[in-house]
Structure formats: C-alpha cells, structure tokens
PDB file of N, CA, C and O in Angstrom, chain B, residues numbered from 101:
ATOM      1  N   MET B 101      -4.813 -11.732   1.897  1.00  0.00           N
ATOM      2  CA  MET B 101      -3.979 -10.832   1.110  1.00  0.00           C
ATOM      3  C   MET B 101      -2.542 -10.969   1.621  1.00  0.00           C
ATOM      4  O   MET B 101      -2.300 -10.966   2.828  1.00  0.00           O
ATOM      5  N   ASN B 102      -1.593 -11.090   0.685  1.00  0.00           N
ATOM      6  CA  ASN B 102      -0.208 -11.221   1.114  1.00  0.00           C
ATOM      7  C   ASN B 102       0.352  -9.868   1.566  1.00  0.00           C
ATOM      8  O   ASN B 102      -0.220  -8.814   1.289  1.00  0.00           O
ATOM      9  N   SER B 103       1.462  -9.930   2.253  1.00  0.00           N
ATOM     10  CA  SER B 103       2.046  -8.734   2.863  1.00  0.00           C
ATOM     11  C   SER B 103       2.427  -7.672   1.825  1.00  0.00           C
ATOM     12  O   SER B 103       2.173  -6.485   2.025  1.00  0.00           O
ATOM     13  N   LEU B 104       3.035  -8.103   0.719  1.00  0.00           N
ATOM     14  CA  LEU B 104       3.420  -7.142  -0.317  1.00  0.00           C
ATOM     15  C   LEU B 104       2.185  -6.493  -0.924  1.00  0.00           C
ATOM     16  O   LEU B 104       2.173  -5.285  -1.160  1.00  0.00           O
ATOM     17  N   LEU B 105       1.154  -7.277  -1.176  1.00  0.00           N
ATOM     18  CA  LEU B 105      -0.070  -6.715  -1.749  1.00  0.00           C
ATOM     19  C   LEU B 105      -0.697  -5.700  -0.793  1.00  0.00           C
ATOM     20  O   LEU B 105      -1.190  -4.660  -1.231  1.00  0.00           O
ATOM     21  N   THR B 106      -0.683  -5.992   0.501  1.00  0.00           N
ATOM     22  CA  THR B 106      -1.214  -5.041   1.482  1.00  0.00           C
ATOM     23  C   THR B 106      -0.431  -3.731   1.429  1.00  0.00           C
ATOM     24  O   THR B 106      -1.021  -2.651   1.435  1.00  0.00           O
ATOM     25  N   THR B 107       0.890  -3.827   1.377  1.00  0.00           N
ATOM     26  CA  THR B 107       1.729  -2.628   1.293  1.00  0.00           C
ATOM     27  C   THR B 107       1.389  -1.827   0.042  1.00  0.00           C
ATOM     28  O   THR B 107       1.237  -0.607   0.108  1.00  0.00           O
ATOM     29  N   LEU B 108       1.269  -2.506  -1.095  1.00  0.00           N
ATOM     30  CA  LEU B 108       0.937  -1.827  -2.347  1.00  0.00           C
ATOM     31  C   LEU B 108      -0.450  -1.207  -2.296  1.00  0.00           C
ATOM     32  O   LEU B 108      -0.661  -0.117  -2.827  1.00  0.00           O
ATOM     33  N   GLU B 109      -1.396  -1.890  -1.665  1.00  0.00           N
ATOM     34  CA  GLU B 109      -2.757  -1.351  -1.539  1.00  0.00           C
ATOM     35  C   GLU B 109      -2.762  -0.097  -0.655  1.00  0.00           C
ATOM     36  O   GLU B 109      -3.508   0.846  -0.918  1.00  0.00           O
ATOM     37  N   ILE B 110      -1.944  -0.091   0.374  1.00  0.00           N
ATOM     38  CA  ILE B 110      -1.828   1.106   1.228  1.00  0.00           C
ATOM     39  C   ILE B 110      -1.262   2.271   0.417  1.00  0.00           C
ATOM     40  O   ILE B 110      -1.765   3.391   0.506  1.00  0.00           O
ATOM     41  N   ILE B 111      -0.224   2.013  -0.369  1.00  0.00           N
ATOM     42  CA  ILE B 111       0.341   3.067  -1.222  1.00  0.00           C
ATOM     43  C   ILE B 111      -0.727   3.563  -2.191  1.00  0.00           C
ATOM     44  O   ILE B 111      -0.862   4.768  -2.406  1.00  0.00           O
ATOM     45  N   ASP B 112      -1.481   2.641  -2.774  1.00  0.00           N
ATOM     46  CA  ASP B 112      -2.540   3.010  -3.710  1.00  0.00           C
ATOM     47  C   ASP B 112      -3.591   3.887  -3.035  1.00  0.00           C
ATOM     48  O   ASP B 112      -4.031   4.885  -3.605  1.00  0.00           O
ATOM     49  N   THR B 113      -3.986   3.516  -1.833  1.00  0.00           N
ATOM     50  CA  THR B 113      -4.953   4.317  -1.081  1.00  0.00           C
ATOM     51  C   THR B 113      -4.418   5.723  -0.847  1.00  0.00           C
ATOM     52  O   THR B 113      -5.134   6.707  -1.034  1.00  0.00           O
ATOM     53  N   LEU B 114      -3.160   5.812  -0.438  1.00  0.00           N
ATOM     54  CA  LEU B 114      -2.568   7.122  -0.156  1.00  0.00           C
ATOM     55  C   LEU B 114      -2.317   7.921  -1.432  1.00  0.00           C
ATOM     56  O   LEU B 114      -2.180   9.142  -1.374  1.00  0.00           O
ATOM     57  N   SER B 115      -2.256   7.254  -2.579  1.00  0.00           N
ATOM     58  CA  SER B 115      -2.063   7.990  -3.838  1.00  0.00           C
ATOM     59  C   SER B 115      -3.338   8.711  -4.255  1.00  0.00           C
ATOM     60  O   SER B 115      -3.288   9.667  -5.029  1.00  0.00           O
ATOM     61  N   ARG B 116      -4.481   8.257  -3.744  1.00  0.00           N
ATOM     62  CA  ARG B 116      -5.764   8.878  -4.096  1.00  0.00           C
ATOM     63  C   ARG B 116      -6.179   9.940  -3.095  1.00  0.00           C
ATOM     64  O   ARG B 116      -6.791  10.943  -3.464  1.00  0.00           O
ATOM     65  N   LYS B 117      -5.842   9.719  -1.802  1.00  0.00           N
ATOM     66  CA  LYS B 117      -6.227  10.681  -0.768  1.00  0.00           C
ATOM     67  C   LYS B 117      -5.398  10.414   0.473  1.00  0.00           C
ATOM     68  O   LYS B 117      -4.844   9.327   0.638  1.00  0.00           O
ATOM     69  N   GLY B 118      -5.316  11.383   1.322  1.00  0.00           N
ATOM     70  CA  GLY B 118      -4.651  11.181   2.588  1.00  0.00           C
ATOM     71  C   GLY B 118      -5.532  10.337   3.496  1.00  0.00           C
ATOM     72  O   GLY B 118      -6.748  10.279   3.314  1.00  0.00           O
ATOM     73  N   ALA B 119      -4.921   9.692   4.465  1.00  0.00           N
ATOM     74  CA  ALA B 119      -5.688   8.872   5.406  1.00  0.00           C
ATOM     75  C   ALA B 119      -4.975   8.857   6.746  1.00  0.00           C
ATOM     76  O   ALA B 119      -3.746   8.873   6.813  1.00  0.00           O
ATOM     77  N   SER B 120      -5.759   8.827   7.803  1.00  0.00           N
ATOM     78  CA  SER B 120      -5.183   8.740   9.150  1.00  0.00           C
ATOM     79  C   SER B 120      -4.804   7.290   9.435  1.00  0.00           C
ATOM     80  O   SER B 120      -5.213   6.374   8.721  1.00  0.00           O
ATOM     81  N   ALA B 121      -4.022   7.103  10.481  1.00  0.00           N
ATOM     82  CA  ALA B 121      -3.654   5.744  10.884  1.00  0.00           C
ATOM     83  C   ALA B 121      -4.898   4.934  11.220  1.00  0.00           C
ATOM     84  O   ALA B 121      -4.987   3.757  10.871  1.00  0.00           O
ATOM     85  N   ALA B 122      -5.859   5.559  11.898  1.00  0.00           N
ATOM     86  CA  ALA B 122      -7.095   4.849  12.265  1.00  0.00           C
ATOM     87  C   ALA B 122      -7.869   4.412  11.024  1.00  0.00           C
ATOM     88  O   ALA B 122      -8.407   3.306  10.990  1.00  0.00           O
ATOM     89  N   GLU B 123      -7.929   5.264  10.013  1.00  0.00           N
ATOM     90  CA  GLU B 123      -8.627   4.903   8.773  1.00  0.00           C
ATOM     91  C   GLU B 123      -7.941   3.738   8.071  1.00  0.00           C
ATOM     92  O   GLU B 123      -8.598   2.806   7.608  1.00  0.00           O
ATOM     93  N   LEU B 124      -6.613   3.799   7.996  1.00  0.00           N
ATOM     94  CA  LEU B 124      -5.871   2.715   7.356  1.00  0.00           C
ATOM     95  C   LEU B 124      -5.990   1.416   8.148  1.00  0.00           C
ATOM     96  O   LEU B 124      -6.131   0.342   7.563  1.00  0.00           O
ATOM     97  N   GLN B 125      -5.936   1.508   9.468  1.00  0.00           N
ATOM     98  CA  GLN B 125      -6.097   0.315  10.304  1.00  0.00           C
ATOM     99  C   GLN B 125      -7.461  -0.331  10.059  1.00  0.00           C
ATOM    100  O   GLN B 125      -7.556  -1.550   9.911  1.00  0.00           O
ATOM    101  N   ALA B 126      -8.499   0.472  10.017  1.00  0.00           N
ATOM    102  CA  ALA B 126      -9.853  -0.053   9.808  1.00  0.00           C
ATOM    103  C   ALA B 126     -10.003  -0.646   8.408  1.00  0.00           C
ATOM    104  O   ALA B 126     -10.573  -1.725   8.247  1.00  0.00           O
ATOM    105  N   GLN B 127      -9.498   0.051   7.407  1.00  0.00           N
ATOM    106  CA  GLN B 127      -9.643  -0.407   6.025  1.00  0.00           C
ATOM    107  C   GLN B 127      -8.932  -1.729   5.782  1.00  0.00           C
ATOM    108  O   GLN B 127      -9.444  -2.588   5.064  1.00  0.00           O
ATOM    109  N   PHE B 128      -7.744  -1.899   6.382  1.00  0.00           N
ATOM    110  CA  PHE B 128      -6.943  -3.088   6.103  1.00  0.00           C
ATOM    111  C   PHE B 128      -6.924  -4.097   7.255  1.00  0.00           C
ATOM    112  O   PHE B 128      -6.306  -5.155   7.139  1.00  0.00           O
ATOM    113  N   GLY B 129      -7.594  -3.778   8.360  1.00  0.00           N
ATOM    114  CA  GLY B 129      -7.655  -4.694   9.493  1.00  0.00           C
ATOM    115  C   GLY B 129      -6.300  -4.937  10.136  1.00  0.00           C
ATOM    116  O   GLY B 129      -5.933  -6.077  10.417  1.00  0.00           O
ATOM    117  N   LEU B 130      -5.559  -3.858  10.368  1.00  0.00           N
ATOM    118  CA  LEU B 130      -4.195  -3.959  10.877  1.00  0.00           C
ATOM    119  C   LEU B 130      -4.061  -3.354  12.271  1.00  0.00           C
ATOM    120  O   LEU B 130      -4.803  -2.444  12.641  1.00  0.00           O
ATOM    121  N   SER B 131      -3.115  -3.868  13.028  1.00  0.00           N
ATOM    122  CA  SER B 131      -2.738  -3.217  14.280  1.00  0.00           C
ATOM    123  C   SER B 131      -1.867  -2.017  13.918  1.00  0.00           C
ATOM    124  O   SER B 131      -1.400  -1.910  12.784  1.00  0.00           O
ATOM    125  N   ILE B 132      -1.649  -1.127  14.862  1.00  0.00           N
ATOM    126  CA  ILE B 132      -0.808   0.040  14.594  1.00  0.00           C
ATOM    127  C   ILE B 132       0.624  -0.388  14.286  1.00  0.00           C
ATOM    128  O   ILE B 132       1.279   0.216  13.436  1.00  0.00           O
ATOM    129  N   ALA B 133       1.117  -1.420  14.965  1.00  0.00           N
ATOM    130  CA  ALA B 133       2.482  -1.900  14.714  1.00  0.00           C
ATOM    131  C   ALA B 133       2.609  -2.455  13.298  1.00  0.00           C
ATOM    132  O   ALA B 133       3.595  -2.194  12.608  1.00  0.00           O
ATOM    133  N   THR B 134       1.618  -3.215  12.872  1.00  0.00           N
ATOM    134  CA  THR B 134       1.655  -3.791  11.527  1.00  0.00           C
ATOM    135  C   THR B 134       1.509  -2.701  10.478  1.00  0.00           C
ATOM    136  O   THR B 134       2.171  -2.753   9.441  1.00  0.00           O
ATOM    137  N   LEU B 135       0.655  -1.715  10.728  1.00  0.00           N
ATOM    138  CA  LEU B 135       0.516  -0.592   9.805  1.00  0.00           C
ATOM    139  C   LEU B 135       1.850   0.133   9.650  1.00  0.00           C
ATOM    140  O   LEU B 135       2.259   0.452   8.533  1.00  0.00           O
ATOM    141  N   LYS B 136       2.522   0.392  10.758  1.00  0.00           N
ATOM    142  CA  LYS B 136       3.813   1.084  10.702  1.00  0.00           C
ATOM    143  C   LYS B 136       4.847   0.269   9.935  1.00  0.00           C
ATOM    144  O   LYS B 136       5.692   0.832   9.239  1.00  0.00           O
ATOM    145  N   ARG B 137       4.784  -1.060  10.061  1.00  0.00           N
ATOM    146  CA  ARG B 137       5.695  -1.927   9.306  1.00  0.00           C
ATOM    147  C   ARG B 137       5.415  -1.796   7.806  1.00  0.00           C
ATOM    148  O   ARG B 137       6.345  -1.713   7.004  1.00  0.00           O
ATOM    149  N   HIS B 138       4.133  -1.779   7.430  1.00  0.00           N
ATOM    150  CA  HIS B 138       3.782  -1.609   6.016  1.00  0.00           C
ATOM    151  C   HIS B 138       4.196  -0.240   5.489  1.00  0.00           C
ATOM    152  O   HIS B 138       4.651  -0.129   4.351  1.00  0.00           O
ATOM    153  N   LEU B 139       4.047   0.797   6.298  1.00  0.00           N
ATOM    154  CA  LEU B 139       4.472   2.133   5.879  1.00  0.00           C
ATOM    155  C   LEU B 139       5.994   2.181   5.697  1.00  0.00           C
ATOM    156  O   LEU B 139       6.490   2.814   4.764  1.00  0.00           O
ATOM    157  N   ALA B 140       6.725   1.519   6.581  1.00  0.00           N
ATOM    158  CA  ALA B 140       8.181   1.462   6.449  1.00  0.00           C
ATOM    159  C   ALA B 140       8.570   0.714   5.175  1.00  0.00           C
ATOM    160  O   ALA B 140       9.485   1.136   4.467  1.00  0.00           O
ATOM    161  N   GLU B 141       7.890  -0.382   4.880  1.00  0.00           N
ATOM    162  CA  GLU B 141       8.160  -1.141   3.659  1.00  0.00           C
ATOM    163  C   GLU B 141       7.818  -0.306   2.427  1.00  0.00           C
ATOM    164  O   GLU B 141       8.551  -0.333   1.438  1.00  0.00           O
ATOM    165  N   ALA B 142       6.717   0.429   2.478  1.00  0.00           N
ATOM    166  CA  ALA B 142       6.335   1.305   1.368  1.00  0.00           C
ATOM    167  C   ALA B 142       7.420   2.345   1.112  1.00  0.00           C
ATOM    168  O   ALA B 142       7.765   2.629  -0.035  1.00  0.00           O
ATOM    169  N   ARG B 143       7.943   2.898   2.169  1.00  0.00           N
ATOM    170  CA  ARG B 143       9.029   3.888   2.032  1.00  0.00           C
ATOM    171  C   ARG B 143      10.271   3.224   1.445  1.00  0.00           C
ATOM    172  O   ARG B 143      10.968   3.816   0.621  1.00  0.00           O
ATOM    173  N   HIS B 144      10.546   1.994   1.872  1.00  0.00           N
ATOM    174  CA  HIS B 144      11.691   1.241   1.347  1.00  0.00           C
ATOM    175  C   HIS B 144      11.531   1.010  -0.166  1.00  0.00           C
ATOM    176  O   HIS B 144      12.519   1.004  -0.900  1.00  0.00           O
ATOM    177  N   LEU B 145      10.297   0.821  -0.623  1.00  0.00           N
ATOM    178  CA  LEU B 145      10.024   0.600  -2.042  1.00  0.00           C
ATOM    179  C   LEU B 145      10.051   1.895  -2.856  1.00  0.00           C
ATOM    180  O   LEU B 145       9.954   1.851  -4.082  1.00  0.00           O
ATOM    181  N   GLY B 146      10.180   3.033  -2.197  1.00  0.00           N
ATOM    182  CA  GLY B 146      10.295   4.308  -2.899  1.00  0.00           C
ATOM    183  C   GLY B 146       9.140   5.264  -2.719  1.00  0.00           C
ATOM    184  O   GLY B 146       9.168   6.371  -3.257  1.00  0.00           O
ATOM    185  N   ALA B 147       8.126   4.866  -1.979  1.00  0.00           N
ATOM    186  CA  ALA B 147       7.004   5.771  -1.721  1.00  0.00           C
ATOM    187  C   ALA B 147       7.432   6.822  -0.700  1.00  0.00           C
ATOM    188  O   ALA B 147       7.951   6.487   0.364  1.00  0.00           O
ATOM    189  N   GLN B 148       7.215   8.066  -1.024  1.00  0.00           N
ATOM    190  CA  GLN B 148       7.524   9.142  -0.088  1.00  0.00           C
ATOM    191  C   GLN B 148       6.244   9.460   0.671  1.00  0.00           C
ATOM    192  O   GLN B 148       5.373  10.180   0.181  1.00  0.00           O
ATOM    193  N   ILE B 149       6.147   8.910   1.874  1.00  0.00           N
ATOM    194  CA  ILE B 149       4.955   9.070   2.697  1.00  0.00           C
ATOM    195  C   ILE B 149       5.290   9.984   3.857  1.00  0.00           C
ATOM    196  O   ILE B 149       6.229   9.741   4.614  1.00  0.00           O
ATOM    197  N   GLU B 150       4.504  11.040   3.981  1.00  0.00           N
ATOM    198  CA  GLU B 150       4.706  11.986   5.077  1.00  0.00           C
ATOM    199  C   GLU B 150       3.481  11.983   5.978  1.00  0.00           C
ATOM    200  O   GLU B 150       2.360  11.746   5.528  1.00  0.00           O
ATOM    201  N   SER B 151       3.711  12.245   7.229  1.00  0.00           N
ATOM    202  CA  SER B 151       2.633  12.392   8.192  1.00  0.00           C
ATOM    203  C   SER B 151       2.431  13.885   8.426  1.00  0.00           C
ATOM    204  O   SER B 151       3.342  14.584   8.869  1.00  0.00           O
ATOM    205  N   ILE B 152       1.234  14.362   8.124  1.00  0.00           N
ATOM    206  CA  ILE B 152       0.920  15.780   8.232  1.00  0.00           C
ATOM    207  C   ILE B 152      -0.142  15.966   9.309  1.00  0.00           C
ATOM    208  O   ILE B 152      -1.182  15.308   9.284  1.00  0.00           O
ATOM    209  N   LYS B 153       0.124  16.857  10.250  1.00  0.00           N
ATOM    210  CA  LYS B 153      -0.809  17.117  11.349  1.00  0.00           C
ATOM    211  C   LYS B 153      -1.950  17.988  10.852  1.00  0.00           C
ATOM    212  O   LYS B 153      -1.744  19.127  10.432  1.00  0.00           O
ATOM    213  N   LEU B 154      -3.171  17.429  10.906  1.00  0.00           N
ATOM    214  CA  LEU B 154      -4.372  18.171  10.532  1.00  0.00           C
ATOM    215  C   LEU B 154      -5.327  18.139  11.711  1.00  0.00           C
ATOM    216  O   LEU B 154      -5.989  17.131  11.956  1.00  0.00           O
ATOM    217  N   GLY B 155      -5.394  19.235  12.435  1.00  0.00           N
ATOM    218  CA  GLY B 155      -6.230  19.265  13.628  1.00  0.00           C
ATOM    219  C   GLY B 155      -5.641  18.377  14.710  1.00  0.00           C
ATOM    220  O   GLY B 155      -4.463  18.488  15.048  1.00  0.00           O
ATOM    221  N   LYS B 156      -6.473  17.494  15.249  1.00  0.00           N
ATOM    222  CA  LYS B 156      -6.029  16.619  16.333  1.00  0.00           C
ATOM    223  C   LYS B 156      -5.390  15.329  15.840  1.00  0.00           C
ATOM    224  O   LYS B 156      -4.760  14.614  16.620  1.00  0.00           O
ATOM    225  N   THR B 157      -5.540  15.025  14.571  1.00  0.00           N
ATOM    226  CA  THR B 157      -4.985  13.775  14.053  1.00  0.00           C
ATOM    227  C   THR B 157      -3.941  14.041  12.987  1.00  0.00           C
ATOM    228  O   THR B 157      -3.886  15.120  12.397  1.00  0.00           O
ATOM    229  N   SER B 158      -3.123  13.042  12.755  1.00  0.00           N
ATOM    230  CA  SER B 158      -2.140  13.098  11.677  1.00  0.00           C
ATOM    231  C   SER B 158      -2.694  12.341  10.482  1.00  0.00           C
ATOM    232  O   SER B 158      -3.372  11.323  10.626  1.00  0.00           O
ATOM    233  N   THR B 159      -2.393  12.855   9.314  1.00  0.00           N
ATOM    234  CA  THR B 159      -2.826  12.225   8.074  1.00  0.00           C
ATOM    235  C   THR B 159      -1.597  11.845   7.273  1.00  0.00           C
ATOM    236  O   THR B 159      -0.680  12.649   7.101  1.00  0.00           O
ATOM    237  N   TYR B 160      -1.584  10.613   6.784  1.00  0.00           N
ATOM    238  CA  TYR B 160      -0.496  10.158   5.920  1.00  0.00           C
ATOM    239  C   TYR B 160      -0.806  10.567   4.492  1.00  0.00           C
ATOM    240  O   TYR B 160      -1.937  10.424   4.027  1.00  0.00           O
ATOM    241  N   MET B 161       0.204  11.076   3.800  1.00  0.00           N
ATOM    242  CA  MET B 161       0.056  11.529   2.422  1.00  0.00           C
ATOM    243  C   MET B 161       1.218  10.978   1.593  1.00  0.00           C
ATOM    244  O   MET B 161       2.358  10.941   2.056  1.00  0.00           O
ATOM    245  N   LEU B 162       0.917  10.551   0.370  1.00  0.00           N
ATOM    246  CA  LEU B 162       1.950  10.144  -0.577  1.00  0.00           C
ATOM    247  C   LEU B 162       2.353  11.388  -1.350  1.00  0.00           C
ATOM    248  O   LEU B 162       1.526  11.984  -2.039  1.00  0.00           O
ATOM    249  N   THR B 163       3.616  11.787  -1.242  1.00  0.00           N
ATOM    250  CA  THR B 163       4.037  13.048  -1.849  1.00  0.00           C
ATOM    251  C   THR B 163       4.695  12.886  -3.218  1.00  0.00           C
ATOM    252  O   THR B 163       4.942  13.883  -3.896  1.00  0.00           O
ATOM    253  N   ASN B 164       4.984  11.659  -3.637  1.00  0.00           N
ATOM    254  CA  ASN B 164       5.586  11.452  -4.956  1.00  0.00           C
ATOM    255  C   ASN B 164       4.677  10.603  -5.845  1.00  0.00           C
ATOM    256  O   ASN B 164       5.130   9.690  -6.536  1.00  0.00           O
ATOM    257  N   ARG B 165       3.403  10.923  -5.810  1.00  0.00           N
ATOM    258  CA  ARG B 165       2.382  10.160  -6.542  1.00  0.00           C
ATOM    259  C   ARG B 165       2.717  10.013  -8.024  1.00  0.00           C
ATOM    260  O   ARG B 165       2.627   8.912  -8.568  1.00  0.00           O
ATOM    261  N   GLN B 166       3.096  11.084  -8.674  1.00  0.00           N
ATOM    262  CA  GLN B 166       3.365  11.030 -10.114  1.00  0.00           C
ATOM    263  C   GLN B 166       4.538  10.116 -10.440  1.00  0.00           C
ATOM    264  O   GLN B 166       4.515   9.427 -11.460  1.00  0.00           O
ATOM    265  N   GLU B 167       5.554  10.099  -9.599  1.00  0.00           N
ATOM    266  CA  GLU B 167       6.732   9.271  -9.867  1.00  0.00           C
ATOM    267  C   GLU B 167       6.428   7.779  -9.717  1.00  0.00           C
ATOM    268  O   GLU B 167       7.064   6.959 -10.378  1.00  0.00           O
ATOM    269  N   VAL B 168       5.483   7.416  -8.875  1.00  0.00           N
ATOM    270  CA  VAL B 168       5.238   5.997  -8.608  1.00  0.00           C
ATOM    271  C   VAL B 168       3.968   5.451  -9.255  1.00  0.00           C
ATOM    272  O   VAL B 168       3.760   4.238  -9.249  1.00  0.00           O
ATOM    273  N   SER B 169       3.121   6.300  -9.808  1.00  0.00           N
ATOM    274  CA  SER B 169       1.784   5.854 -10.232  1.00  0.00           C
ATOM    275  C   SER B 169       1.798   4.750 -11.291  1.00  0.00           C
ATOM    276  O   SER B 169       1.086   3.758 -11.132  1.00  0.00           O
ATOM    277  N   VAL B 170       2.573   4.885 -12.353  1.00  0.00           N
ATOM    278  CA  VAL B 170       2.571   3.884 -13.420  1.00  0.00           C
ATOM    279  C   VAL B 170       3.123   2.557 -12.907  1.00  0.00           C
ATOM    280  O   VAL B 170       2.535   1.502 -13.144  1.00  0.00           O
ATOM    281  N   ARG B 171       4.229   2.612 -12.219  1.00  0.00           N
ATOM    282  CA  ARG B 171       4.841   1.393 -11.685  1.00  0.00           C
ATOM    283  C   ARG B 171       3.934   0.735 -10.646  1.00  0.00           C
ATOM    284  O   ARG B 171       3.816  -0.490 -10.609  1.00  0.00           O
ATOM    285  N   LEU B 172       3.299   1.543  -9.809  1.00  0.00           N
ATOM    286  CA  LEU B 172       2.402   1.027  -8.781  1.00  0.00           C
ATOM    287  C   LEU B 172       1.211   0.309  -9.411  1.00  0.00           C
ATOM    288  O   LEU B 172       0.848  -0.785  -8.979  1.00  0.00           O
ATOM    289  N   GLU B 173       0.609   0.910 -10.419  1.00  0.00           N
ATOM    290  CA  GLU B 173      -0.543   0.283 -11.078  1.00  0.00           C
ATOM    291  C   GLU B 173      -0.164  -1.070 -11.671  1.00  0.00           C
ATOM    292  O   GLU B 173      -0.911  -2.037 -11.523  1.00  0.00           O
ATOM    293  N   ARG B 174       0.963  -1.152 -12.326  1.00  0.00           N
ATOM    294  CA  ARG B 174       1.409  -2.407 -12.944  1.00  0.00           C
ATOM    295  C   ARG B 174       1.710  -3.455 -11.875  1.00  0.00           C
ATOM    296  O   ARG B 174       1.317  -4.614 -12.011  1.00  0.00           O
ATOM    297  N   TRP B 175       2.402  -3.051 -10.822  1.00  0.00           N
ATOM    298  CA  TRP B 175       2.763  -3.969  -9.750  1.00  0.00           C
ATOM    299  C   TRP B 175       1.512  -4.504  -9.056  1.00  0.00           C
ATOM    300  O   TRP B 175       1.435  -5.692  -8.742  1.00  0.00           O
ATOM    301  N   LEU B 176       0.536  -3.632  -8.817  1.00  0.00           N
ATOM    302  CA  LEU B 176      -0.731  -4.066  -8.224  1.00  0.00           C
ATOM    303  C   LEU B 176      -1.439  -5.074  -9.120  1.00  0.00           C
ATOM    304  O   LEU B 176      -1.967  -6.077  -8.639  1.00  0.00           O
ATOM    305  N   GLU B 177      -1.449  -4.808 -10.408  1.00  0.00           N
ATOM    306  CA  GLU B 177      -2.081  -5.730 -11.366  1.00  0.00           C
ATOM    307  C   GLU B 177      -1.434  -7.114 -11.283  1.00  0.00           C
ATOM    308  O   GLU B 177      -2.126  -8.131 -11.259  1.00  0.00           O
ATOM    309  N   LEU B 178      -0.109  -7.139 -11.238  1.00  0.00           N
ATOM    310  CA  LEU B 178       0.603  -8.415 -11.167  1.00  0.00           C
ATOM    311  C   LEU B 178       0.337  -9.140  -9.846  1.00  0.00           C
ATOM    312  O   LEU B 178       0.086 -10.346  -9.838  1.00  0.00           O
ATOM    313  N   GLU B 179       0.391  -8.417  -8.742  1.00  0.00           N
ATOM    314  CA  GLU B 179       0.169  -9.042  -7.434  1.00  0.00           C
ATOM    315  C   GLU B 179      -1.264  -9.542  -7.278  1.00  0.00           C
ATOM    316  O   GLU B 179      -1.490 -10.606  -6.703  1.00  0.00           O
ATOM    317  N   ARG B 180      -2.229  -8.783  -7.785  1.00  0.00           N
ATOM    318  CA  ARG B 180      -3.633  -9.189  -7.674  1.00  0.00           C
ATOM    319  C   ARG B 180      -3.934 -10.423  -8.521  1.00  0.00           C
ATOM    320  O   ARG B 180      -4.822 -11.205  -8.182  1.00  0.00           O
ATOM    321  N   SER B 181      -3.206 -10.599  -9.611  1.00  0.00           N
ATOM    322  CA  SER B 181      -3.473 -11.733 -10.497  1.00  0.00           C
ATOM    323  C   SER B 181      -2.645 -12.966 -10.160  1.00  0.00           C
ATOM    324  O   SER B 181      -2.828 -14.019 -10.772  1.00  0.00           O
ATOM    325  N   ARG B 182      -1.756 -12.851  -9.214  1.00  0.00           N
ATOM    326  CA  ARG B 182      -0.894 -13.983  -8.852  1.00  0.00           C
ATOM    327  C   ARG B 182      -1.754 -15.104  -8.286  1.00  0.00           C
ATOM    328  O   ARG B 182      -2.492 -14.916  -7.319  1.00  0.00           O
ATOM    329  N   ASP B 183      -1.644 -16.275  -8.908  1.00  0.00           N
ATOM    330  CA  ASP B 183      -2.492 -17.405  -8.541  1.00  0.00           C
ATOM    331  C   ASP B 183      -1.754 -18.699  -8.870  1.00  0.00           C
ATOM    332  O   ASP B 183      -1.447 -18.956 -10.034  1.00  0.00           O
ATOM    333  N   LEU B 184      -1.474 -19.498  -7.877  1.00  0.00           N
ATOM    334  CA  LEU B 184      -0.769 -20.751  -8.085  1.00  0.00           C
ATOM    335  C   LEU B 184      -1.631 -21.828  -8.714  1.00  0.00           C
ATOM    336  O   LEU B 184      -1.108 -22.861  -9.134  1.00  0.00           O
ATOM    337  N   THR B 185      -2.929 -21.618  -8.791  1.00  0.00           N
ATOM    338  CA  THR B 185      -3.822 -22.632  -9.364  1.00  0.00           C
ATOM    339  C   THR B 185      -4.017 -22.454 -10.857  1.00  0.00           C
ATOM    340  O   THR B 185      -4.782 -23.198 -11.472  1.00  0.00           O
ATOM    341  N   SER B 186      -3.349 -21.496 -11.444  1.00  0.00           N
ATOM    342  CA  SER B 186      -3.475 -21.242 -12.874  1.00  0.00           C
ATOM    343  C   SER B 186      -2.988 -22.426 -13.679  1.00  0.00           C
ATOM    344  O   SER B 186      -1.978 -23.039 -13.333  1.00  0.00           O
ATOM    345  N   THR B 187      -3.697 -22.757 -14.756  1.00  0.00           N
ATOM    346  CA  THR B 187      -3.296 -23.875 -15.608  1.00  0.00           C
ATOM    347  C   THR B 187      -2.050 -23.575 -16.399  1.00  0.00           C
ATOM    348  O   THR B 187      -1.398 -24.497 -16.888  1.00  0.00           O
ATOM    349  N   ALA B 188      -1.696 -22.311 -16.540  1.00  0.00           N
ATOM    350  CA  ALA B 188      -0.500 -21.949 -17.285  1.00  0.00           C
ATOM    351  C   ALA B 188       0.757 -22.445 -16.588  1.00  0.00           C
ATOM    352  O   ALA B 188       1.792 -22.594 -17.236  1.00  0.00           O
ATOM    353  N   CYS B 189       0.699 -22.701 -15.301  1.00  0.00           N
ATOM    354  CA  CYS B 189       1.864 -23.145 -14.538  1.00  0.00           C
ATOM    355  C   CYS B 189       1.856 -24.661 -14.285  1.00  0.00           C
ATOM    356  O   CYS B 189       2.784 -25.187 -13.670  1.00  0.00           O
ATOM    357  N   THR B 190       0.843 -25.347 -14.742  1.00  0.00           N
ATOM    358  CA  THR B 190       0.703 -26.771 -14.473  1.00  0.00           C
ATOM    359  C   THR B 190       1.630 -27.570 -15.393  1.00  0.00           C
ATOM    360  O   THR B 190       1.581 -27.406 -16.612  1.00  0.00           O
ATOM    361  N   PRO B 191       2.481 -28.439 -14.814  1.00  0.00           N
ATOM    362  CA  PRO B 191       3.364 -29.255 -15.662  1.00  0.00           C
ATOM    363  C   PRO B 191       2.550 -30.306 -16.425  1.00  0.00           C
ATOM    364  O   PRO B 191       1.470 -30.689 -15.974  1.00  0.00           O
ATOM    365  N   PRO B 192       3.049 -30.773 -17.566  1.00  0.00           N
ATOM    366  CA  PRO B 192       2.300 -31.765 -18.363  1.00  0.00           C
ATOM    367  C   PRO B 192       2.125 -33.098 -17.648  1.00  0.00           C
ATOM    368  O   PRO B 192       1.519 -34.018 -18.198  1.00  0.00           O
TER     369      PRO B 192
END
C-alpha cells in the first residue's frame, strides 16, 4: 500500500470510529513514528484529528467527518484503483 493510500485509509478508519494508537498500529502494521507521520499528513490534507483521553489510553477521533466524507470516499476510490498495468495506459 502506498503512503498516501495508508493516510487515506487511516482517515477512513477514524471517520467510522475512534481508535487508539495501538489499534491503528496493529491494523496498518506501523511503528508509532510512522503512524504519527501519517496523522500529521492527514491533518495537512484537512482532516481534523483530535486525541481524546479515555481512561488510560488516548483515542484519535476525526472531528470534521461530514466536511471530508464525500471527498475522502472519491479519493480512496481513485487511489485503490490506481494500477500501472492497466491497458488503458498502454501505448500503441
């Protein structure tokens, strides 16, 4: 999975439910440093991600889900379908 797709998938995950850093690390196979880089990139792309303390752990939540949902779905569709082996791109 490419880096942008991973970032978009993290935003998508957070748009459905909150998740702790440990949950996101396990789901995407990331180190904490790499996860933080993806969260920073997500914020750069316009995702408003907050860390909320729930008990002993912090949970990341996407707080502007409605503003990003349509654009996020379309962007994910495009990134997931990106394929250099497609015949549509093959020169004659």
